[in-house]
C-alpha positions in Angstrom: -76.4 -30.0 151.9 -74.0 -29.0 149.1 -75.5 -28.9 145.6 -72.9 -29.5 142.9 -73.3 -28.7 139.2 -70.2 -30.0 137.6 -71.8 -30.3 134.1 -75.5 -30.5 133.3 -77.5 -32.1 136.1 -77.0 -31.2 139.7 -75.6 -33.7 142.3 -76.4 -33.2 146.1 -73.8 -34.2 148.7 -75.0 -34.7 152.3 -73.8 -36.5 155.5 -75.2 -39.7 156.8 -75.9 -39.5 160.6 -73.5 -41.6 162.6 -76.3 -43.5 164.2 -77.7 -44.5 160.7 -74.2 -45.6 159.6 -74.0 -47.9 162.6 -77.4 -49.3 161.9 -76.7 -50.1 158.3 -73.3 -51.7 159.1 -74.8 -53.7 162.0 -77.6 -54.8 159.7 -75.3 -56.1 157.1 -72.9 -57.7 159.6 -75.9 -59.8 160.9 -76.8 -60.8 157.4 -73.3 -62.0 156.6 -73.5 -64.5 159.6 -76.9 -65.8 158.4 -76.7 -68.2 155.5 -80.4 -68.2 154.8 -80.5 -64.4 154.8 -77.4 -64.2 152.5 -79.3 -66.4 150.0 -82.7 -64.7 150.3 -81.4 -61.1 150.1 -78.6 -61.7 147.4 -79.1 -58.9 144.8 -76.1 -59.4 142.7 -77.7 -60.8 139.5 -79.9 -57.6 139.3 -77.0 -55.2 139.6 -74.1 -54.2 137.4 -71.2 -54.7 139.8 -68.5 -57.3 139.5 -68.1 -57.5 143.3 -68.2 -60.1 146.1 -71.6 -59.4 147.6 -74.6 -57.2 147.0 -77.6 -57.4 149.4 -81.1 -56.0 149.0 -82.3 -54.0 152.1 -85.6 -55.2 153.6 -88.4 -52.7 153.4 -89.1 -53.0 157.2 -85.5 -52.1 158.0 -85.5 -49.2 155.5 -88.4 -47.7 157.4 -87.5 -48.7 161.0 -83.9 -47.5 160.7 -84.8 -44.0 159.5 -83.1 -44.6 156.1 -86.3 -43.9 154.3 -86.8 -40.6 156.1 -83.2 -39.7 155.4 -83.7 -40.2 151.7 -87.1 -38.5 151.5 -85.9 -35.4 153.4 -82.8 -34.9 151.4 -84.3 -35.7 148.1 -87.0 -33.0 148.7 -84.3 -30.4 149.6 -82.1 -31.3 146.6 -85.0 -30.8 144.2 -86.1 -27.7 145.9 -82.6 -26.1 145.7 -82.2 -27.2 142.1 -85.5 -26.2 140.4 -87.5 -24.5 143.3 -90.2 -27.1 143.2 -91.7 -29.2 146.1 -92.0 -32.9 145.5 -94.8 -34.6 147.3 -93.5 -38.2 147.0 -90.3 -40.1 147.0 -91.1 -43.8 146.7 -88.1 -46.0 147.2 -88.2 -48.7 144.5 -85.2 -50.7 145.8 -82.2 -50.2 148.0 -79.0 -52.3 148.5 -75.6 -52.6 150.1 -72.5 -53.4 148.1 -69.4 -55.1 149.5 -66.3 -54.5 147.3 -62.9 -56.0 147.8 -59.5 -55.8 146.1 -59.6 -55.9 142.3 -63.4 -55.7 142.2 -65.3 -52.9 140.4 -68.6 -51.5 139.1 -68.6 -50.9 135.4 -70.1 -47.8 133.7 -73.9 -47.9 134.2 -77.0 -46.0 135.0 -80.0 -46.8 137.2 -83.8 -47.2 137.0 -86.4 -44.9 138.5 -86.2 -41.1 138.6 -83.5 -40.4 141.3 -80.7 -42.5 142.8 -78.1 -42.2 145.5 -75.0 -43.7 147.0 -73.4 -43.4 150.4 -70.3 -44.8 152.1 -70.3 -47.0 155.2 -66.7 -48.4 155.1 -63.6 -47.3 153.2 -60.1 -48.9 152.9 -57.4 -47.0 154.8 -55.7 -46.7 151.4 -56.6 -47.8 147.9 -53.1 -48.8 146.8 -50.7 -47.2 144.5 -50.9 -46.6 140.7 -49.0 -49.1 138.5 -47.1 -46.2 137.0 -45.5 -44.3 139.9 -45.3 -41.0 138.1 -49.1 -40.6 137.8 -50.4 -37.4 139.4 -53.9 -38.8 140.1 -54.9 -42.1 141.7 -58.4 -43.1 140.9 -58.3 -46.5 142.7 -61.5 -47.1 144.6 -63.1 -43.8 143.4 -66.5 -43.1 142.1 -66.6 -41.4 138.7 -69.7 -39.7 137.2 -70.0 -39.1 133.5 -72.3 -36.8 131.5 -72.4 -35.7 127.9 -69.3 -34.8 125.9 -66.3 -32.7 126.9 -66.9 -29.1 125.8 -65.5 -25.6 126.6 -66.3 -24.8 130.2 -68.2 -28.1 130.6 -66.2 -31.1 131.9 -67.5 -34.6 131.1 -66.4 -36.3 134.4 -66.7 -35.8 138.1 -64.3 -37.8 140.2 -65.3 -38.5 143.8 -63.1 -39.9 146.5 -65.4 -41.8 148.8 -65.4 -41.0 152.5 -67.4 -42.7 155.3 -70.6 -40.7 155.9 -70.7 -39.0 152.5 -73.9 -39.5 150.5 -74.6 -38.4 147.0 -78.0 -37.9 145.3 -78.1 -37.9 141.4 -80.5 -38.3 138.5 -81.1 -42.0 137.6 -79.8 -41.7 134.1 -76.4 -40.3 135.1 -73.7 -42.7 134.0 -71.2 -43.7 136.7 -68.6 -46.3 137.6 -66.4 -47.5 140.5 -62.7 -48.3 140.0 -61.0 -51.3 141.7 -58.6 -50.7 144.6 -55.4 -52.5 145.7 -55.7 -53.5 149.4 -56.2 -57.1 150.2 -57.2 -56.6 153.8 -59.9 -54.0 153.3 -63.6 -53.7 152.4 -65.3 -50.8 150.6 -69.0 -50.8 151.7 -71.7 -48.6 150.2 -75.5 -48.2 150.2 -77.6 -47.2 147.3 -81.2 -46.6 146.3 -83.5 -45.9 143.4 -86.7 -43.9 143.8 -89.7 -42.3 142.0 -90.8 -38.7 142.6 -93.8 -36.9 141.3 -94.3 -37.6 137.6 -95.4 -34.1 136.8 -92.2 -32.6 138.3 -89.9 -35.2 136.8 -91.4 -34.8 133.4 -91.5 -31.0 133.5 -87.9 -30.3 134.4 -85.9 -29.3 131.5 -88.9 -28.3 129.3 -89.3 -24.8 128.2 
């Protein structure tokens, strides 16, 4: 685990086991072929994204696949490394997979719960070029996290270029967005969650 503190709150970066990546991708591939499942697990109206498809993960799959254990173990380590406190619970409120295609995006938003996370299951080979060819940075398809106001020695944004297997944990309130990409033959696939931890720990952090 790598704990990052680009501004105020910390963000944890870990790797998703290859077996879990395969299980998550296979799970979604099966849903895509099942019209009844597509309808029953559609989660788009509850989320912020302007994307093709967003599916809620079934609780049984979250447990059976080991995804719940992956979240619990790493959330505990992240909190421990950040504030040296042990959480006793990490109750997943909801979890979902996002399928994003060319020109689709996720606007600036925050999440519910106490902690959240996002990991990457599929990424386009390239995200396309910038419209202005002289731009030094290309944010196409990137995740960008935003906190506070730009100040001396305190940047306001953290830009993340997604890579398959990377998973990021962050506080629920942290504003973030995903930029569109330019690649008509590719899919950007991610998995996210919201969870509750111990109220006494969540409420005490940051107090003097």
